[in-house]
DRENPA-3360 file (N, C-alpha, C; in nm, 2 decimals, always signed):
BEGIN
1 = XXXXXXXX = +0.09/-0.12/+0.00/+0.00/+0.00/+0.00/+0.09/+0.12/+0.00 ~ +0.06/+0.22/-0.09/+0.14/+0.34/-0.09/+0.08/+0.45/+0.00 ~ +0.15/+0.56/+0.02/+0.11/+0.66/+0.11/-0.03/+0.72/+0.08 ~ -0.05/+0.74/-0.04/-0.18/+0.80/-0.08/-0.30/+0.70/-0.05 ~ -0.28/+0.58/-0.08/-0.38/+0.48/-0.05/-0.40/+0.47/+0.10 ~ -0.29/+0.47/+0.18/-0.29/+0.46/+0.32/-0.37/+0.58/+0.38 ~ -0.35/+0.70/+0.33/-0.42/+0.82/+0.38/-0.57/+0.81/+0.34 ~ -0.60/+0.77/+0.22/-0.74/+0.76/+0.18/-0.81/+0.66/+0.27;
9 = XXXXXXXX = -0.75/+0.54/+0.29/-0.82/+0.44/+0.38/-0.85/+0.50/+0.52 ~ -0.75/+0.57/+0.57/-0.76/+0.62/+0.71/-0.87/+0.73/+0.71 ~ -0.88/+0.81/+0.61/-0.98/+0.92/+0.60/-1.12/+0.86/+0.59 ~ -1.13/+0.74/+0.52/-1.26/+0.68/+0.51/-1.29/+0.59/+0.63 ~ -1.21/+0.59/+0.73/-1.22/+0.51/+0.85/-1.21/+0.36/+0.83 ~ -1.13/+0.33/+0.73/-1.10/+0.19/+0.70/-0.96/+0.17/+0.76 ~ -0.92/+0.04/+0.76/-0.80/+0.01/+0.82/-0.68/-0.01/+0.72 ~ -0.59/+0.09/+0.72/-0.47/+0.08/+0.63/-0.37/-0.03/+0.69;
17 = XXXXXXXX = -0.27/-0.06/+0.61/-0.17/-0.15/+0.66/-0.09/-0.10/+0.78 ~ -0.08/+0.03/+0.79/-0.02/+0.09/+0.91/-0.08/+0.23/+0.92 ~ -0.05/+0.30/+1.04/-0.10/+0.43/+1.06/-0.02/+0.53/+0.97 ~ -0.09/+0.61/+0.89/-0.02/+0.71/+0.80/+0.07/+0.80/+0.88 ~ +0.18/+0.83/+0.83/+0.28/+0.92/+0.89/+0.28/+1.05/+0.82 ~ +0.25/+1.16/+0.89/+0.25/+1.29/+0.83/+0.35/+1.38/+0.89 ~ +0.41/+1.47/+0.82/+0.50/+1.57/+0.88/+0.47/+1.71/+0.81 ~ +0.47/+1.81/+0.89/+0.46/+1.95/+0.83/+0.60/+2.01/+0.81;
25 = XXXXXXXX = +0.69/+1.99/+0.90/+0.82/+2.04/+0.89/+0.92/+1.96/+0.97 ~ +1.03/+1.93/+0.91/+1.14/+1.86/+0.99/+1.25/+1.96/+0.99 ~ +1.29/+2.01/+1.10/+1.40/+2.10/+1.12/+1.53/+2.05/+1.05 ~ +1.61/+2.14/+0.99/+1.73/+2.10/+0.93/+1.83/+2.03/+1.02 ~ +1.83/+2.08/+1.15/+1.92/+2.01/+1.24/+1.89/+1.86/+1.26 ~ +1.76/+1.84/+1.27/+1.71/+1.70/+1.28/+1.75/+1.62/+1.16 ~ +1.72/+1.67/+1.04/+1.76/+1.60/+0.91/+1.90/+1.58/+0.91 ~ +1.99/+1.68/+0.94/+2.13/+1.66/+0.94/+2.18/+1.55/+1.03;
33 = XXXXXXXX = +2.12/+1.55/+1.15/+2.16/+1.45/+1.25/+2.12/+1.30/+1.20 ~ +2.02/+1.29/+1.13/+1.97/+1.16/+1.08/+2.05/+1.12/+0.95 ~ +2.06/+1.21/+0.85/+2.12/+1.19/+0.73/+2.18/+1.31/+0.68 ~ +2.31/+1.34/+0.71/+2.37/+1.47/+0.67/+2.37/+1.49/+0.52 ~ +2.34/+1.62/+0.48/+2.35/+1.67/+0.35/+2.22/+1.64/+0.26 ~ +2.12/+1.58/+0.33/+2.00/+1.54/+0.25/+1.91/+1.66/+0.24 ~ +1.84/+1.67/+0.12/+1.74/+1.77/+0.10/+1.61/+1.74/+0.18 ~ +1.52/+1.83/+0.20/+1.40/+1.81/+0.26/+1.31/+1.71/+0.18;
41 = XXXXXXXX = +1.31/+1.72/+0.05/+1.23/+1.63/-0.03/+1.29/+1.49/-0.02 ~ +1.42/+1.47/-0.03/+1.48/+1.34/-0.03/+1.46/+1.28/+0.12 ~ +1.46/+1.37/+0.22/+1.44/+1.32/+0.35/+1.31/+1.26/+0.37 ~ +1.20/+1.32/+0.31/+1.07/+1.27/+0.32/+1.06/+1.13/+0.26 ~ +1.13/+1.11/+0.14/+1.13/+0.99/+0.08/+1.21/+0.88/+0.16 ~ +1.32/+0.93/+0.21/+1.41/+0.84/+0.29/+1.33/+0.79/+0.42 ~ +1.25/+0.88/+0.48/+1.18/+0.84/+0.60/+1.04/+0.77/+0.57 ~ +1.01/+0.76/+0.44/+0.89/+0.69/+0.40/+0.76/+0.76/+0.46;
49 = XXXXXXXX = +0.76/+0.90/+0.45/+0.65/+0.98/+0.50/+0.54/+0.96/+0.40 ~ +0.42/+0.94/+0.45/+0.30/+0.93/+0.37/+0.24/+1.06/+0.32 ~ +0.25/+1.16/+0.40/+0.19/+1.29/+0.37/+0.27/+1.40/+0.43 ~ +0.28/+1.51/+0.36/+0.35/+1.63/+0.41/+0.25/+1.75/+0.41 ~ +0.27/+1.84/+0.50/+0.19/+1.96/+0.50/+0.26/+2.07/+0.42 ~ +0.19/+2.15/+0.36/+0.24/+2.26/+0.28/+0.18/+2.39/+0.33 ~ +0.26/+2.50/+0.34/+0.19/+2.62/+0.38/+0.10/+2.68/+0.28 ~ -0.01/+2.74/+0.32/-0.10/+2.79/+0.23/-0.06/+2.93/+0.18;
57 = XXXXXXXX = +0.00/+2.94/+0.06/+0.05/+3.06/+0.01/-0.06/+3.16/-0.03 ~ -0.19/+3.12/-0.03/-0.29/+3.21/-0.06/-0.34/+3.28/+0.06 ~ -0.31/+3.24/+0.18/-0.36/+3.30/+0.30/-0.26/+3.41/+0.34 ~ -0.31/+3.53/+0.36/-0.22/+3.64/+0.41/-0.21/+3.63/+0.56 ~ -0.10/+3.57/+0.60/-0.08/+3.56/+0.75/-0.05/+3.70/+0.80 ~ -0.12/+3.73/+0.91/-0.10/+3.86/+0.97/-0.06/+3.84/+1.12 ~ +0.03/+3.91/+1.16/+0.07/+3.91/+1.30/+0.08/+4.04/+1.36 ~ +0.01/+4.06/+1.47/+0.00/+4.19/+1.54/+0.10/+4.18/+1.66;
65 = XXXXXXXX = +0.19/+4.27/+1.67/+0.28/+4.27/+1.79/+0.21/+4.30/+1.92 ~ +0.22/+4.21/+2.01/+0.16/+4.22/+2.14/+0.26/+4.27/+2.25 ~ +0.38/+4.21/+2.25/+0.48/+4.24/+2.35/+0.62/+4.23/+2.28 ~ +0.68/+4.34/+2.25/+0.81/+4.34/+2.18/+0.92/+4.28/+2.25 ~ +0.93/+4.30/+2.39/+1.03/+4.24/+2.47/+1.03/+4.09/+2.46 ~ +0.91/+4.03/+2.46/+0.90/+3.89/+2.46/+0.88/+3.83/+2.32 ~ +0.88/+3.92/+2.22/+0.86/+3.88/+2.08/+0.73/+3.80/+2.07 ~ +0.63/+3.85/+2.13/+0.50/+3.79/+2.13/+0.40/+3.85/+2.03;
73 = XXXXXXXX = +0.34/+3.77/+1.94/+0.25/+3.82/+1.84/+0.12/+3.75/+1.85 ~ +0.01/+3.81/+1.79/-0.12/+3.75/+1.78/-0.15/+3.74/+1.63 ~ -0.20/+3.62/+1.59/-0.24/+3.61/+1.45/-0.38/+3.65/+1.43 ~ -0.42/+3.64/+1.30/-0.56/+3.69/+1.27/-0.67/+3.62/+1.33 ~ -0.64/+3.50/+1.39/-0.75/+3.42/+1.45/-0.74/+3.43/+1.60 ~ -0.65/+3.52/+1.65/-0.64/+3.54/+1.80/-0.54/+3.45/+1.87 ~ -0.47/+3.36/+1.79/-0.37/+3.27/+1.85/-0.24/+3.35/+1.87 ~ -0.17/+3.31/+1.98/-0.04/+3.38/+2.01/+0.08/+3.30/+1.96;
81 = XXXXXXXX = +0.18/+3.37/+1.92/+0.30/+3.31/+1.87/+0.42/+3.39/+1.93 ~ +0.53/+3.31/+1.96/+0.65/+3.38/+1.99/+0.75/+3.35/+1.88 ~ +0.83/+3.45/+1.84/+0.93/+3.43/+1.74/+1.06/+3.41/+1.81 ~ +1.12/+3.30/+1.78/+1.25/+3.26/+1.84/+1.37/+3.30/+1.75 ~ +1.49/+3.27/+1.79/+1.61/+3.32/+1.72/+1.62/+3.28/+1.58 ~ +1.56/+3.16/+1.54/+1.57/+3.12/+1.40/+1.45/+3.16/+1.32 ~ +1.36/+3.25/+1.38/+1.25/+3.30/+1.30/+1.13/+3.22/+1.30 ~ +1.13/+3.10/+1.36/+1.01/+3.01/+1.36/+0.91/+3.07/+1.47;
89 = XXXXXXXX = +0.78/+3.05/+1.43/+0.68/+3.10/+1.52/+0.62/+2.98/+1.60 ~ +0.62/+2.98/+1.73/+0.57/+2.87/+1.81/+0.47/+2.92/+1.91 ~ +0.37/+2.84/+1.94/+0.28/+2.88/+2.05/+0.36/+2.90/+2.18 ~ +0.32/+2.99/+2.27/+0.39/+3.00/+2.40/+0.36/+2.87/+2.48 ~ +0.45/+2.85/+2.58/+0.44/+2.73/+2.67/+0.31/+2.74/+2.75 ~ +0.27/+2.63/+2.81/+0.15/+2.63/+2.89/+0.16/+2.72/+3.01 ~ +0.27/+2.74/+3.07/+0.28/+2.83/+3.19/+0.31/+2.97/+3.16 ~ +0.32/+3.01/+3.03/+0.36/+3.15/+2.99/+0.24/+3.24/+3.01;
97 = XXXX = +0.27/+3.36/+3.06/+0.17/+3.46/+3.07/+0.15/+3.53/+2.93 ~ +0.03/+3.53/+2.88/+0.00/+3.59/+2.75/-0.02/+3.74/+2.76 ~ +0.06/+3.82/+2.69/+0.04/+3.96/+2.68/+0.05/+4.04/+2.81 ~ +0.13/+3.98/+2.90/+0.14/+4.04/+3.04/+0.25/+4.15/+3.02;
% end
């Protein structure tokens, strides 16, 4: 069974040969630790990933600055994100104070 068949079976609530494996993003440091020098595309093939997430280029992502010192932003849906040193946006941790 290939990845597409596996995903379709799971979405139809049928039983695939195994649980489909999806990834949205695999950080370069993780890829390099597993297989140095591999491209993201080849890494997905190497890891036999069934599905990958792609950013929606049609959606205009908007971030409103909430707290500059903490690099805390709010997106257009009201979700909070912190921008870390590598530019990735992540939800704040469970114990973090939002907008304090």
